[in-house]
C-alpha positions in Angstrom: -152.1 1.1 -9.8 -150.3 4.3 -10.6 -151.9 4.7 -14.0 -150.1 7.8 -15.3 -147.0 9.8 -14.6 -148.0 12.8 -12.5 -151.4 11.2 -11.6 -152.6 9.7 -8.4 -150.6 6.8 -7.0 -152.0 3.3 -6.5 -153.0 3.9 -2.8 -155.1 7.0 -3.7 -156.8 5.1 -6.6 -157.5 2.2 -4.3 -159.0 4.4 -1.7 -161.2 6.2 -4.3 -162.4 2.8 -5.6 -163.4 1.7 -2.1 -165.8 4.6 -2.0 -165.5 5.3 1.7 -165.4 1.6 2.9 -161.8 1.9 4.3 -162.1 2.6 8.0 -160.7 -0.4 10.0 -159.7 -2.2 6.9 -156.4 -3.7 5.7 -154.4 -2.4 2.7 -151.8 -4.4 0.8 -149.2 -2.5 -1.3 -146.3 -3.7 -3.4 -144.1 -0.7 -2.6 -143.9 1.4 0.6 -146.3 4.4 0.4 -144.5 7.6 -0.4 -144.1 10.1 2.4 -143.1 13.2 0.4 -144.8 15.9 -1.6 -144.0 15.4 -5.2 -146.2 15.7 -8.3 -148.9 14.4 -6.0 -149.5 14.6 -2.2 -147.9 12.0 0.1 -149.8 8.6 0.0 -149.2 8.2 3.7 -151.5 11.1 4.5 -154.3 9.5 2.3 -153.8 6.1 4.0 -154.0 7.6 7.5 -157.0 9.8 6.7 -158.8 6.8 5.2 -158.6 5.0 8.6 -156.9 1.8 7.7 -155.9 -0.3 10.7 -153.2 -2.4 9.0 -150.9 -2.1 6.0 -148.9 -4.9 4.4 -145.9 -3.6 2.5 -144.2 -6.0 0.2 -141.1 -3.9 -0.4 -139.4 -0.9 1.2 -139.0 2.0 -1.2 -135.2 2.5 -1.7 -135.7 6.0 -3.1 -133.8 8.5 -0.9 -137.0 10.6 -0.5 -138.8 7.7 1.1 -136.4 5.1 2.4 -138.6 3.9 5.3 -140.2 7.3 6.1 -143.5 6.1 4.8 -143.6 3.1 7.1 -142.5 5.3 10.1 -145.3 7.8 9.4 -147.9 5.0 9.2 -146.7 3.4 12.5 -146.6 6.8 14.2 -150.3 7.2 13.3 -151.1 3.9 15.1 -151.4 1.8 12.0 -150.0 -1.8 12.2 -147.4 -2.2 9.4 -145.9 -5.5 8.3 -143.1 -5.6 5.7 -142.0 -8.4 3.4 -145.2 -10.2 2.4 -144.6 -11.4 -1.2 -141.3 -9.5 -1.3 -139.9 -11.7 -4.1 -142.9 -11.3 -6.3 -142.9 -7.5 -5.7 -139.2 -7.3 -6.5 -139.8 -9.0 -9.8 -142.8 -6.8 -10.6 -140.9 -3.6 -9.8 -137.6 -4.7 -11.4 -137.4 -1.9 -14.0 -138.0 0.8 -11.3 -135.5 -0.7 -9.0 -132.8 -1.1 -11.7 -133.1 2.6 -12.7 -132.9 3.7 -9.1 -130.0 1.5 -8.2 -127.9 1.6 -11.3 -129.0 4.7 -13.2 -129.7 2.5 -16.3 -133.1 1.4 -17.8 -134.4 -2.1 -17.8 -133.5 -3.7 -21.1 -136.1 -5.8 -23.0 -134.8 -7.7 -26.1 -137.4 -8.8 -28.7 -137.0 -10.8 -31.9 -139.0 -13.0 -34.2 -137.3 -16.0 -35.7 -138.0 -19.2 -37.7 -137.9 -22.6 -36.3 -134.3 -22.9 -37.5 -133.3 -19.7 -35.8 -133.3 -17.2 -38.7 -134.6 -13.6 -38.6 -134.2 -13.2 -42.3 -133.4 -15.3 -45.4 -130.0 -15.3 -47.1 -131.2 -12.4 -49.3 -132.2 -10.3 -46.2 -136.0 -10.8 -46.7 -137.8 -10.9 -43.3 -141.4 -9.8 -43.7 -143.3 -11.4 -42.2 -141.8 -14.2 -40.0 -144.3 -14.0 -37.2 -148.1 -14.0 -37.2 -150.4 -11.0 -37.0 -151.2 -12.1 -33.5 -147.6 -12.1 -32.5 -147.1 -8.7 -34.0 -150.0 -7.3 -32.1 -148.2 -8.3 -28.9 -145.1 -6.4 -30.0 -147.2 -3.3 -30.6 -148.6 -3.7 -27.0 -145.0 -3.9 -25.8 -144.0 -0.8 -27.7 -146.9 1.1 -26.1 -145.5 0.7 -22.6 -141.8 1.5 -23.4 -139.9 4.7 -22.9 -137.6 3.9 -25.8 -137.3 1.5 -28.8 -133.8 0.9 -30.0 -132.6 -0.5 -33.3 -129.3 -0.7 -35.2 -128.5 1.1 -38.4 -128.6 -2.2 -40.5 -132.2 -2.9 -39.3 -133.3 0.6 -40.4 -131.6 0.0 -43.8 -133.0 -3.5 -44.3 -136.5 -3.3 -42.8 -137.4 0.5 -43.0 -139.3 0.2 -39.6 -141.6 2.8 -38.2 -141.1 1.7 -34.5 -144.4 3.1 -33.3 -147.2 1.3 -31.3 -150.3 0.7 -33.5 -152.7 1.3 -32.0 -151.0 3.8 -29.6 -150.4 2.7 -26.1 -150.2 4.7 -22.8 -146.6 5.8 -23.7 -145.0 7.2 -26.8 -141.6 5.7 -27.0 -138.5 7.6 -28.2 -137.2 5.8 -31.2 -133.4 5.3 -30.9 -131.1 4.4 -33.8 -127.6 3.2 -33.0 -125.7 4.5 -36.0 -121.9 5.0 -35.5 -121.5 6.9 -38.8 -124.8 8.9 -38.7 -125.9 7.4 -42.0 -129.6 7.4 -41.2 -131.3 8.4 -44.5 -133.2 11.7 -44.4 -136.0 10.1 -46.5 -136.5 7.2 -44.1 -139.8 6.5 -42.4 -138.3 7.3 -39.1 -137.2 10.8 -40.1 -140.4 11.6 -42.0 -142.5 10.8 -38.9 -140.3 12.7 -36.4 -143.3 14.9 -35.5 -145.3 11.8 -34.4 -142.7 10.3 -32.1 -139.3 11.5 -30.9 -136.3 10.2 -32.8 -132.8 10.0 -31.3 -129.7 9.1 -33.2 -126.8 7.7 -31.1 -123.5 8.1 -33.0 -119.8 8.6 -32.5 -118.1 11.9 -32.1 -116.1 11.1 -35.3 -119.3 10.9 -37.4 -119.6 13.4 -40.2 -120.5 16.9 -38.9 -122.3 17.6 -42.1 -124.6 14.5 -41.7 -125.1 15.3 -38.0 -126.2 18.9 -38.8 -128.4 17.7 -41.6 -130.2 15.3 -39.3 -130.6 17.9 -36.6 -132.1 20.3 -39.1 -135.0 18.0 -39.8 -135.8 17.4 -36.1 -133.6 14.4 -35.2 -131.9 14.6 -31.9 -128.3 13.5 -32.2 -126.2 12.4 -29.3 -122.6 11.7 -29.9 -120.3 9.4 -27.8 -116.6 9.0 -27.6 -115.3 5.6 -28.5 -112.0 4.0 -29.4 -111.2 3.9 -33.1 -112.8 1.0 -35.0 -115.5 0.4 -32.4 -119.2 1.3 -32.5 -121.4 3.3 -30.2 -120.6 2.3 -26.6 -123.8 0.7 -25.4 -123.2 1.2 -21.7 -122.8 4.9 -22.3 -126.0 4.9 -24.3 -127.9 3.2 -21.5 -126.4 5.7 -19.0 -127.8 8.5 -21.2 -131.2 6.9 -21.4 -131.2 6.5 -17.6 -130.3 10.1 -17.1 -133.5 10.9 -19.1 -135.4 8.8 -16.5 -136.3 6.1 -19.1 -137.3 3.0 -17.1 -138.1 0.4 -19.9 -136.3 0.2 -23.3 -137.1 -2.3 -26.0 -134.3 -3.6 -28.3 -135.7 -4.7 -31.6 -132.5 -5.7 -33.4 -130.7 -6.4 -35.4 -128.4 -9.3 -34.7 -125.3 -7.1 -34.3 -126.8 -4.8 -31.7 -128.4 -7.7 -29.8 -125.2 -9.7 -29.9 -123.2 -6.8 -28.5 -125.8 -6.4 -25.7 -125.7 -10.1 -24.8 -121.9 -10.1 -25.0 -121.9 -7.4 -22.3 -124.7 -9.0 -20.4 -126.9 -5.9 -20.6 -130.2 -7.6 -21.4 -132.7 -8.1 -18.5 -135.7 -9.7 -20.2 -136.5 -11.3 -23.6 -139.5 -11.6 -25.8 -139.0 -14.2 -28.5 -141.5 -15.3 -31.2 -140.7 -18.6 -32.9 -142.6 -19.2 -36.1 -143.1 -22.8 -37.5 -141.1 -22.0 -40.6 -137.8 -23.3 -41.9 -135.7 -20.9 -44.0 -132.3 -22.5 -44.0 -129.1 -21.0 -45.4 -125.7 -20.8 -43.9 -125.6 -17.0 -44.6 -129.1 -16.4 -43.4 -129.2 -13.9 -40.5 -129.6 -15.1 -36.9 -131.0 -13.0 -34.1 -128.0 -12.7 -31.8 -124.6 -12.0 -33.3 -121.6 -10.6 -31.5 -118.7 -12.6 -30.3 -120.7 -15.1 -28.4 -119.6 -17.4 -25.6 -116.9 -20.0 -25.5 -118.7 -22.5 -23.4 -122.4 -23.6 -23.2 -122.4 -23.7 -19.4 -121.6 -19.9 -19.4 -124.8 -19.1 -21.2 -127.3 -17.0 -19.3 -130.6 -18.8 -18.7 -134.2 -17.6 -18.4 -136.1 -17.4 -15.1 -139.8 -17.1 -14.7 -140.2 -18.4 -18.2 -143.6 -17.9 -19.8 -144.5 -19.9 -23.0 -147.6 -19.3 -25.0 -149.0 -20.3 -28.4 -149.9 -17.2 -30.3 -151.4 -17.4 -33.8 -149.4 -20.5 -34.6 -146.2 -19.1 -33.2 -144.6 -19.8 -29.8 -144.1 -16.8 -27.6 -141.2 -17.2 -25.1 -140.9 -14.6 -22.5 -138.5 -14.6 -19.5 -136.1 -12.8 -17.3 -132.4 -13.2 -18.1 -130.2 -14.6 -15.3 -126.9 -12.9 -16.1 -125.1 -14.3 -13.1 -121.9 -16.0 -14.2 -121.3 -19.6 -13.1 
């Protein structure tokens, strides 16, 4: 696999692991080998030099700098190349990369923990802890492979989250707070740890310039967005901005208002839900997904490739959101 940005690609790592036993062998790859000089040399040159006789390519690389050139170079060198083996599985595996490339937006993961009766906090706002330590460990693993972790201003006010992976993962995610009025407290955990992980505040252009300047003075990056009066930060514009920064995977950790808006606009690609065997009750208790919601049940997006696991007494439900409308 391609273990680190700027490091050797999967083909080069596989050849190294084979320790010279590659001549006349077959290679199987999820994505067409690159044919250009980037941060690393072209993989096609390594495959040709290693003496492979056949290469199975699950998926052509749609990147403009490859786009079939890798396959052409291999064939020109006399290597038999077949394209399409396990194409569906490879497309699912590479979905975040493909989405960023094709839409300019990152792949959006939504995560929440809730009780058996669908609450993420009691009617008083108390929420720690709904899920088990084992479930929370999985969340930290998720955080460690994300480019950004996004929360709303109410979540920051109510939960005082740190939004870092503990222990640290292979990536240090940028922490993003969606705060239309730039009210993020200077003494919050997020601001006090700005030297440990980047912190970005997404707010409106109408937010207080004094507050924006104050946050910037302590190391918070503030990005302001135009939006009609009476509305919040435009989420499509925020995702476009994160995509411009080449962020591939972002994790939305709440709250219900932010998640509801994302589901209303069908912007969520994948969900990670932890259901705890607890019943809180209360008509005013908070639910995980707010927003406007749907008029009809048949219009609800469903999950594909659903994975269900028992974790520390909780039920972990993970799946890809099918946003196609009926």
